[in-house]
N, C-alpha and C positions, 0 to 999 in steps of 0.2 A: 504494500500500500504506500510505502514511503516514496516509491517511484512515481506514482500518480501525483502525489503532492508536489513533486518537483517538476512535473510536466505542465508547462504553461498552457498548452493547448487543452489539456484535460481540465485544468482549473477554469479556464475561460468557458469551456463547454458546460461545466456544472453551474457556473455563475449565470450564464445565459439561460440555461434550462430553468433555473429557479426564478430568475427575473421574469420569464415568460410563463410562469405558473405551470410548467411541465412536471409531470410526475417523475420523481427520482427514487428508484428502488435501490435499497442497500441493506446490508446486514450489519450486525454489530462490529464485524471486523473492518468494515469500510467507514465506520463512524468517524474515525480520526481524519480520513480524507475529507469528508463533508465538513467537519469542524474547521479544518485548515483552509478550505477553499471558500468559505462564506463569512459574512460579517457576523458579529455576535448576535445582533438582532435577528437575522435570518436563521441562525443556528437555534435560537430559542424557539422560533416558529416551527422548525423542523421537529424539535423535541416534543413540542405540544401536539403536533400532528400524530406522532407515534403513540400518544396516549389515547387517542380516540379511534 
């Protein structure tokens, strides 16, 4: 997963997907990538979505 965090294209893709309200599926192992590629505010929204 650390490789994805360093890949600027992957980070951009995830940020664009979130910005455009696209579904982003991930498991617990990928959570560190999601956290590293999004703002704190968006990260909290993602966590809230997981609860429901």
